[in-house]
C-alpha positions in Angstrom: 62.6 11.6 0.5 60.4 11.7 -2.7 57.8 14.0 -3.0 56.0 11.6 -4.9 52.9 9.8 -3.4 52.8 6.2 -2.7 49.6 4.8 -4.3 48.0 1.4 -5.3 45.0 1.2 -7.6 43.1 -2.3 -7.7 40.9 -2.1 -10.7 38.4 -5.1 -11.1 38.2 -4.8 -14.9 37.4 -2.2 -17.8 40.6 -0.1 -16.9 41.1 0.9 -20.3 37.2 1.7 -20.8 35.6 5.0 -20.5 34.5 4.3 -17.2 37.8 4.4 -15.6 38.9 7.6 -17.4 38.5 10.1 -14.2 40.0 7.3 -11.9 43.1 7.1 -14.4 43.1 11.1 -14.6 42.9 11.3 -10.7 46.0 8.9 -10.2 48.1 11.0 -12.9 46.9 14.4 -11.2 48.7 13.3 -8.1 52.0 13.2 -10.1 54.1 16.1 -11.9 53.3 17.1 -15.4 56.3 15.2 -16.8 55.8 12.1 -14.8 56.9 9.1 -16.6 54.6 5.9 -17.0 55.1 2.2 -18.1 52.9 -0.3 -19.3 54.0 -3.9 -18.4 52.9 -6.1 -20.9 54.0 -9.5 -19.0 50.1 -10.5 -18.4 48.9 -10.9 -22.2 52.7 -11.1 -23.0 52.1 -14.4 -25.0 49.2 -13.8 -26.8 49.7 -13.2 -30.8 47.8 -10.2 -30.7 49.9 -8.5 -27.5 51.6 -5.5 -29.7 47.8 -4.4 -30.5 46.7 -4.9 -27.4 49.8 -2.4 -26.1 48.9 0.0 -28.8 44.9 0.4 -27.9 46.3 0.8 -24.4 48.8 3.4 -25.3 45.7 5.3 -27.7 43.5 5.1 -24.4 46.0 6.5 -22.6 46.9 9.5 -25.0 43.5 10.0 -26.5 41.2 9.7 -23.3 43.5 10.0 -20.1 45.9 12.7 -22.0 48.6 11.2 -20.7 51.5 9.0 -22.8 52.3 5.8 -21.2 55.6 3.3 -22.7 55.0 -0.2 -23.3 57.9 -2.6 -21.8 57.8 -6.0 -22.2 59.2 -7.1 -19.0 59.9 -9.8 -17.8 60.3 -13.2 -19.6 61.1 -16.6 -18.1 63.7 -17.6 -20.5 63.9 -14.5 -22.3 66.3 -13.0 -24.8 68.3 -10.7 -22.5 65.9 -7.3 -22.8 64.9 -7.6 -19.3 67.9 -5.5 -17.7 66.7 -2.1 -20.0 63.3 -3.0 -19.2 63.7 -3.0 -15.5 65.5 -0.1 -15.4 62.5 2.0 -17.2 60.4 -0.1 -14.9 62.5 1.3 -11.8 62.4 4.9 -13.0 58.6 4.9 -13.9 56.5 6.8 -11.4 53.6 5.2 -13.1 53.4 1.5 -13.3 50.6 0.0 -14.9 49.7 -3.6 -15.9 46.5 -5.5 -16.6 44.8 -8.1 -18.8 45.8 -11.6 -19.8 46.6 -14.9 -17.6 47.0 -14.4 -14.0 49.6 -17.6 -13.6 51.2 -16.6 -16.7 52.1 -13.3 -15.4 53.2 -14.7 -12.0 55.2 -17.4 -13.5 57.1 -14.2 -14.7 57.6 -12.1 -12.5 58.4 -14.7 -9.7 62.3 -15.2 -9.5 62.3 -11.6 -11.1 63.3 -8.3 -9.6 59.8 -6.9 -10.9 58.3 -8.0 -7.0 60.7 -6.1 -5.3 60.8 -3.1 -8.0 57.0 -2.3 -7.4 57.2 -2.8 -3.7 59.8 -0.5 -3.3 57.8 2.2 -5.1 55.2 1.3 -2.7 57.6 2.0 0.4 59.0 4.7 -1.5 57.1 6.8 -4.0 55.4 6.5 -7.1 51.7 4.8 -8.1 50.7 1.2 -9.4 47.8 -0.2 -10.7 47.4 -3.4 -11.2 43.9 -4.1 -12.8 42.1 -7.6 -14.1 44.5 -10.5 -14.3 47.2 -8.7 -12.8 45.0 -7.6 -9.8 44.5 -11.7 -9.2 48.2 -11.6 -8.0 48.5 -8.7 -5.2 47.7 -10.5 -2.8 49.1 -13.8 -0.5 47.5 -15.9 -2.5 45.9 -16.1 -6.1 43.6 -17.8 -7.7 44.4 -19.5 -11.0 41.4 -18.3 -13.1 42.0 -20.3 -16.4 43.2 -23.3 -14.9 40.0 -23.7 -13.0 37.4 -22.2 -15.4 38.5 -22.9 -18.4 40.9 -26.3 -17.8 39.1 -27.7 -15.1 41.3 -27.9 -12.2 40.1 -28.1 -8.8 40.0 -25.5 -6.8 42.6 -24.1 -5.6 45.4 -21.2 -4.7 48.6 -19.9 -5.9 51.0 -18.2 -4.2 50.9 -14.4 -5.2 53.1 -11.4 -4.6 51.9 -10.4 -1.5 52.3 -6.5 -2.4 49.4 -5.6 -0.5 51.5 -6.7 2.3 53.3 -3.7 1.9 50.3 -1.7 2.9 49.9 -4.7 5.9 47.0 -6.5 4.3 46.9 -9.9 4.3 44.4 -10.5 1.6 43.6 -12.4 -1.9 42.2 -10.2 -4.1 39.2 -11.2 -6.6 38.6 -8.8 -9.5 35.3 -9.3 -11.6 33.7 -10.1 -8.3 30.5 -9.0 -9.9 30.7 -10.6 -13.4 27.8 -12.1 -15.3 28.9 -13.5 -18.7 28.0 -16.6 -17.7 24.3 -15.9 -18.5 23.0 -19.3 -17.6 25.6 -20.4 -14.6 27.6 -18.4 -12.0 30.4 -16.5 -13.0 30.7 -14.1 -10.0 34.2 -14.0 -8.2 36.2 -14.0 -11.2 34.1 -16.7 -13.0 35.0 -19.2 -9.7 30.7 -19.1 -8.6 29.6 -19.2 -5.5 30.5 -23.1 -5.0 34.1 -23.1 -5.8 34.5 -19.9 -3.6 33.3 -21.4 -0.9 35.4 -24.1 -1.1 38.4 -22.3 -1.6 37.4 -20.0 1.2 37.7 -22.8 3.4 41.3 -23.5 3.0 42.4 -20.0 3.6 44.4 -18.9 6.6 41.6 -17.7 9.3 43.4 -14.2 9.5 43.3 -14.2 5.2 41.0 -11.5 3.5 39.2 -11.7 0.2 39.3 -7.9 -1.5 36.9 -8.4 -4.1 36.5 -5.7 -6.4 33.6 -5.3 -9.1 33.9 -4.6 -12.7 34.6 -0.9 -13.3 35.5 0.0 -10.2 38.5 1.0 -8.5 40.0 0.4 -4.9 42.6 3.3 -4.7 44.9 2.9 -1.4 46.9 5.8 -0.6 49.8 4.5 1.8 50.8 7.3 3.0 47.3 8.9 3.9 46.4 5.2 5.3 43.1 5.6 3.5 41.3 4.2 0.9 39.0 4.7 -1.7 36.7 3.2 -4.1 35.6 4.8 -7.5 33.9 3.7 -10.4 30.4 1.9 -10.8 30.3 -0.6 -8.1 31.6 -2.1 -4.9 34.5 -3.2 -3.3 33.5 -6.5 -0.6 35.7 -7.6 1.7 35.0 -11.4 3.1 36.7 -13.5 6.0 36.1 -17.0 6.9 33.1 -17.4 4.6 31.6 -14.4 5.7 30.9 -10.8 4.0 32.8 -8.3 6.7 32.3 -5.2 4.6 31.0 -4.2 1.4 32.1 -0.5 0.4 30.2 1.0 -2.2 31.6 4.0 -4.9 32.7 7.3 -3.7 33.3 5.9 -0.4 36.6 6.4 1.3 37.6 5.3 4.9 41.1 4.2 6.3 43.1 1.1 5.2 42.5 -0.5 9.0 39.2 -0.2 8.9 39.0 -2.1 5.1 39.6 -5.4 6.7 38.9 -5.0 10.2 35.8 -7.2 11.2 32.9 -4.9 11.2 29.1 -5.0 9.8 29.2 -8.5 9.8 26.9 -10.6 7.4 25.5 -13.8 7.2 28.1 -16.3 5.6 26.5 -16.3 1.9 28.3 -14.8 -0.4 26.8 -10.9 -1.6 24.3 -10.6 -4.3 25.3 -9.3 -7.1 25.9 -5.5 -6.9 24.0 -2.7 -8.6 25.3 0.2 -10.0 26.1 3.3 -8.3 26.4 6.9 -9.8 27.9 8.6 -7.2 31.6 9.2 -9.0 32.5 12.0 -10.6 32.5 10.5 -14.4 29.2 11.9 -16.5 26.5 9.8 -16.8 27.7 8.6 -20.1 30.5 8.0 -19.3 29.3 5.5 -16.4 27.2 2.9 -18.6 29.0 0.3 -19.8 29.2 -0.7 -23.8 26.3 -3.2 -22.9 24.4 -0.2 -21.4 24.6 2.0 -23.9 23.7 -0.7 -26.1 20.8 -1.3 -24.6 19.9 2.8 -24.4 20.8 3.2 -28.3 18.0 0.3 -29.2 15.3 1.8 -26.6 16.3 5.3 -28.3 15.5 3.7 -32.0 12.6 1.6 -30.9 10.8 4.4 -29.3 11.9 6.5 -32.9 10.6 4.2 -35.0 7.5 4.1 -32.9 6.3 7.2 -33.4 7.8 7.5 -36.4 10.8 10.3 -35.8 13.2 9.5 -38.6 15.7 12.2 -36.9 15.7 10.3 -34.0 16.0 6.8 -34.9 19.5 7.8 -37.4 20.5 9.8 -34.1 20.2 6.3 -32.1 22.5 4.6 -34.6 24.8 7.6 -34.7 24.9 7.0 -31.0 25.5 3.5 -30.8 28.5 3.8 -33.5 30.1 6.7 -31.4 29.7 4.4 -28.1 31.5 1.1 -30.3 34.2 3.8 -31.2 34.6 5.2 -27.6 35.4 1.5 -26.1 37.4 0.3 -29.1 40.4 0.7 -27.0 38.9 -1.5 -23.9 40.8 -4.9 -23.5 38.2 -6.6 -21.7 35.2 -6.5 -23.1 35.5 -8.1 -26.9 32.8 -10.1 -26.3 30.3 -6.8 -25.5 32.0 -5.1 -28.5 31.5 -8.0 -30.8 27.5 -7.9 -29.9 27.6 -3.8 -29.8 28.8 -4.3 -33.4 26.0 -6.9 -34.0 23.1 -4.5 -32.8 24.4 -1.5 -35.0 24.3 -4.2 -38.0 20.5 -4.4 -37.0 19.5 -1.4 -36.6 21.4 -0.3 -40.2 18.8 -3.0 -41.8 15.9 -2.1 -39.5 16.5 1.7 -40.2 16.8 0.7 -44.0 13.6 -1.7 -44.1 12.0 2.3 -42.3 13.0 3.7 -45.2 11.3 1.5 -47.3 8.5 1.6 -45.2 8.4 5.2 -45.8 9.2 6.4 -42.5 12.7 8.1 -44.0 13.3 9.8 -47.0 16.6 8.0 -48.2 17.7 11.0 -50.4 17.6 13.1 -46.7 18.7 10.5 -44.3 20.6 7.7 -45.7 23.8 9.9 -46.5 24.8 10.4 -42.6 23.8 6.6 -41.6 26.0 5.1 -44.8 28.9 7.7 -43.9 28.5 6.0 -40.7 28.8 2.7 -42.0 31.8 3.5 -44.4 33.7 5.3 -41.9 33.5 2.3 -39.4 34.6 -0.1 -42.3 37.3 1.9 -42.8 38.6 1.7 -39.4 38.1 -2.2 -39.5 40.1 -2.4 -42.1 42.8 -0.6 -41.0 42.5 -3.1 -38.4 42.4 -5.9 -41.0 39.1 -7.0 -39.4 37.9 -8.1 -42.8 35.2 -10.1 -41.9 33.4 -7.7 -40.0 34.1 -4.9 -42.2 32.1 -6.7 -45.2 29.5 -7.9 -42.6 28.7 -4.2 -42.4 28.9 -4.2 -46.5 26.3 -6.6 -46.8 24.3 -5.0 -44.4 24.4 -1.7 -46.7 23.2 -3.8 -49.2 20.3 -5.4 -47.9 18.7 -1.8 -47.8 19.7 -1.2 -51.2 23.3 1.0 -50.8 26.6 -0.9 -52.8 29.2 0.0 -51.6 32.6 0.0 -53.4 36.0 0.2 -52.2 38.2 1.7 -55.1 41.9 3.1 -55.0 40.8 6.4 -54.3 38.6 5.4 -51.2 35.5 4.0 -50.8 32.3 5.1 -52.6 28.6 4.2 -52.3 25.6 4.5 -54.2 21.9 4.4 -53.9 20.7 1.3 -56.0 17.7 0.2 -54.6 14.9 3.3 -53.7 
């Protein structure tokens, strides 16, 4: 009998974000130090930047989690014959991770292949399986065709999932991004369905089928050998059945698999309100914050520092934001948040320059650390061929009287105004 644990982890989003580092570390800690881990690229394999996503994920596990993971591209319908070797690596892996992309694309590739059987075998005999974001949608008996409904405009409907939760005796559909708020002026909770479409789809489910909703930056970890579940991260896991919420499980909670979907704590049929973050996980306070929250914190610190004319604190706030952006570089699901964070960083650089002109900051004493941050960030952006954003940072520096030049020997800068 295998000595490996039998675990399936469901992550609502942010699977390569600082908020999920401790969860990944816990999972790897259950494995031998020489254990092998693979990254299944299928959900995003159709994207032109698939190689970049894979590399960012590999870097995240190496740098943040302290473990290595090997990308494998399986499977592809009508592929080039490499699937046999990839399937062999999948079969031998002790941990399988797959995440962002298109749920229906991934399901189309996985159906008719040995993928689901191999993964189910690990859950029966030994191994850890981590499905996040788009991949998590396919874990249940039925799945949400997210893009087809939200982007294409198809009528709300279900498609067949892999039913891997059936190995744990759970008849359910999984909905990640359960507390999503990206819509701003329109409801994008429940993986972009919104309440109206969620309620319509719930009426189409069999009476015994539950919905398991996993909030963003939250993980539901099912230990099949111990028959327990635990919730980690910063949000809730919500269980709904027959149009009503039957259980809400906050982060830091552990209970039996049987109790997870049992009809307890019944409430009204109304879908849950957006959940608030929980801070009872073992992550550090900084790691608990999303990138958006760190942007807000840095901006507030900058505002407070300039109000009291504290140049050192204002510069520190800018540096903290730059460090936060660097820490979230590997996250494959927060491109919108990253863009907003970079825009805020640029704005703070400009405001710091304006403060210098107003006498708050002595340029000779204060501007060098700030511009060094800009130069370092530009170098990283140019290395990723993001020349447009690199040029925007240079323009921001020019607005505060600093000329940045790219030479054969590297990047230099000089104060040309003030």
